[in-house]
KOLFI-102774 format. One record per residue (C-alpha): residue in one letter; x, y, z. Coordinates in steps of 0.02 Angstrom, whole numbers, padded with zeros to 5 digits, always signed. Layout:
% residues N
aXYZ ...
//
This chain:
% residues 226
m-03920+00555-05488 g-03786+00437-05550 a-03693+00409-05712 n-03673+00268-05836 y-03514+00248-05939 v-03552+00200-06119 s-03421+00172-06255 r-03426+00132-06440 q-03299+00091-06574 f-03289+00180-06741 p-03181+00145-06895 a-03018+00239-06919 s-03053+00407-07000 n-03018+00592-06983 f-03095+00689-06840 a-03238+00762-06944 a-03297+00592-07005 m-03286+00517-06832 s-03378+00667-06758 a-03520+00644-06881 l-03540+00461-06828 v-03540+00512-06645 d-03675+00642-06679 e-03781+00509-06765 a-03761+00391-06617 c-03810+00529-06494 a-03964+00573-06596 e-04015+00390-06607 d-03996+00365-06419 g-04092+00526-06388 a-04235+00466-06496 n-04239+00296-06413 d-04199+00338-06231 g-04233+00523-06211 h-04117+00669-06176 s-04128+00683-05986 y-04045+00564-05861 s-04065+00416-05978 g-03891+00346-05949 s-03859+00343-06137 w-03776+00455-06264 g-03939+00549-06289 v-03895+00657-06138 k-03727+00708-06217 i-03799+00802-06366 g-03712+00971-06371 d-03579+00926-06243 g-03440+00921-06371 l-03312+00792-06427 k-03128+00788-06384 v-02984+00675-06435 v-02875+00634-06285 e-02693+00580-06283 p-02660+00426-06175 p-02502+00409-06069 s-02444+00280-06197 l-02515+00206-06357 f-02653+00080-06330 a-02644-00090-06412 d-02774-00170-06299 m-02957-00123-06310 q-03001-00176-06133 a-02860-00073-06057 a-02907+00076-06165 d-03090+00064-06115 h-03045+00053-05931 w-02933+00207-05944 l-03061+00307-06042 g-03200+00263-05920 n-03095+00328-05776 i-03068+00499-05853 c-03242+00531-05923 d-03347+00658-05828 k-03537+00657-05838 w-03535+00847-05852 g-03393+00846-05978 e-03363+00810-06160 i-03373+00646-06252 l-03195+00579-06263 a-03109+00484-06403 v-02944+00390-06411 k-02855+00289-06543 v-02834+00103-06508 f-02712+00009-06619 q-02742-00169-06677 p-02573-00250-06708 n-02545-00424-06775 t-02607-00544-06641 k-02510-00698-06695 p-02355-00656-06588 l-02474-00627-06441 k-02560-00797-06452 g-02443-00877-06326 f-02481-00741-06199 d-02668-00757-06230 n-02664-00946-06202 k-02569-00925-06039 l-02687-00786-05981 n-02839-00894-06019 t-02765-01037-05918 l-02728-00921-05772 a-02904-00847-05782 l-02978-01021-05763 e-02864-01056-05615 r-02915-00891-05535 a-03100-00932-05557 k-03073-01101-05475 n-02976-01020-05334 s-03113-00890-05308 s-03244-01028-05298 a-03141-01118-05167 l-03128-00957-05064 a-03314-00913-05075 g-03381-00874-04902 v-03211-00845-04823 g-03207-00682-04726 g-03384-00647-04783 w-03319-00632-04962 g-03422-00703-05105 d-03584-00800-05107 a-03541-00967-05030 s-03718-01035-05058 k-03681-01048-05244 q-03515-01138-05217 p-03555-01299-05122 t-03378-01366-05144 s-03293-01211-05072 l-03180-01235-04921 h-03304-01139-04812 n-03453-01247-04860 t-03349-01405-04845 v-03308-01356-04665 l-03490-01313-04627 a-03552-01477-04702 r-03427-01575-04597 i-03484-01486-04438 k-03667-01522-04475 a-03630-01704-04516 g-03538-01729-04351 k-03609-01805-04192 s-03588-01648-04086 k-03746-01543-04069 l-03650-01393-04002 k-03494-01300-04058 q-03394-01187-03942 c-03315-01031-04012 p-03130-01024-03962 q-03138-00835-03958 c-03293-00792-03853 e-03321-00969-03785 s-03506-00963-03833 r-03587-01131-03864 v-03689-01127-04024 a-03816-01257-04083 v-03750-01338-04240 k-03923-01345-04319 h-03931-01155-04315 l-03761-01126-04396 k-03771-01049-04569 s-03583-01028-04587 a-03421-01075-04503 h-03410-00901-04426 c-03463-00872-04246 p-03638-00794-04246 v-03609-00721-04072 c-03442-00629-04081 f-03431-00634-04272 t-03256-00709-04271 q-03220-00762-04450 e-03185-00948-04480 a-03208-00978-04293 f-03248-01162-04316 y-03105-01205-04434 t-02982-01339-04381 d-02794-01312-04394 s-02798-01413-04556 d-02936-01302-04625 r-02834-01147-04584 q-02682-01219-04672 k-02787-01250-04827 l-02853-01072-04816 v-02677-01001-04807 r-02628-01101-04962 l-02782-01042-05057 q-02753-00860-05011 s-02569-00873-05057 k-02617-00947-05225 k-02741-00805-05252 e-02601-00678-05229 t-02482-00776-05340 l-02611-00791-05480 a-02649-00604-05472 e-02464-00561-05486 n-02434-00685-05628 i-02582-00616-05724 r-02524-00437-05696 q-02349-00478-05758 l-02409-00573-05912 e-02529-00433-05958 a-02388-00307-05944 e-02274-00413-06053 r-02413-00438-06181 t-02447-00251-06189 a-02262-00213-06210 l-02246-00338-06354 a-02404-00270-06438 k-02339-00091-06429 k-02176-00142-06513 q-02275-00192-06666 i-02361-00024-06686 n-02304+00079-06835 e-02381+00194-06965 k-02460+00044-07054 t-02541-00033-06899 p-02732-00038-06910 w-02825+00062-06779 v-03001+00113-06727 w-03079+00252-06628 l-03140+00210-06452 v-03265+00343-06400 g-03336+00349-06223 a-03449+00458-06119 s-03510+00465-05940 c-03697+00487-05957 s-03807+00554-05816 s-03940+00433-05759 
//
């Protein structure tokens, strides 16, 4: 049996009021989905509710949800944490940059589809891997020799640019193809690092705005047996 992490948000309130809302949600899920291995809050009735203290105050719902999901136990209590909602205007510049980087990362991922067996290349016809395969199939040669195992493979049977005999990845890439691949992989690493750094800077700025007047909500999560 597995488990399904389910989270909900509730308005800022004292523990008793929040607990009552959680009980209502559990009862509703139990009525709709059942109380045994349903993967919803119906299985958590009677398991208890606990407010947890994060390592630092959360000002980002996605980060809070990821953290809460990692510490929830399907045999444990329902967990709740406060998530603050500071003024987003000072964060707009970060959000715009992160959206731009996210688009670049998606484009980079599409270009790398099929490389090293990663991703579904069939859905990305303009990926480097499919571009190489299309060029091979459009060529005059009916056979391609693997530089690793020296097997000669019929081009019409190739479904990728990997060797189907010794399974060498990117076996039929040219030097130019490999150079493009190195650039794409380097860009992937650079984008990941830039995104990580921007997210850290955004979180730090958001936390600086948190004070006793900052609006907040409850994030409540549970790992539900399924």
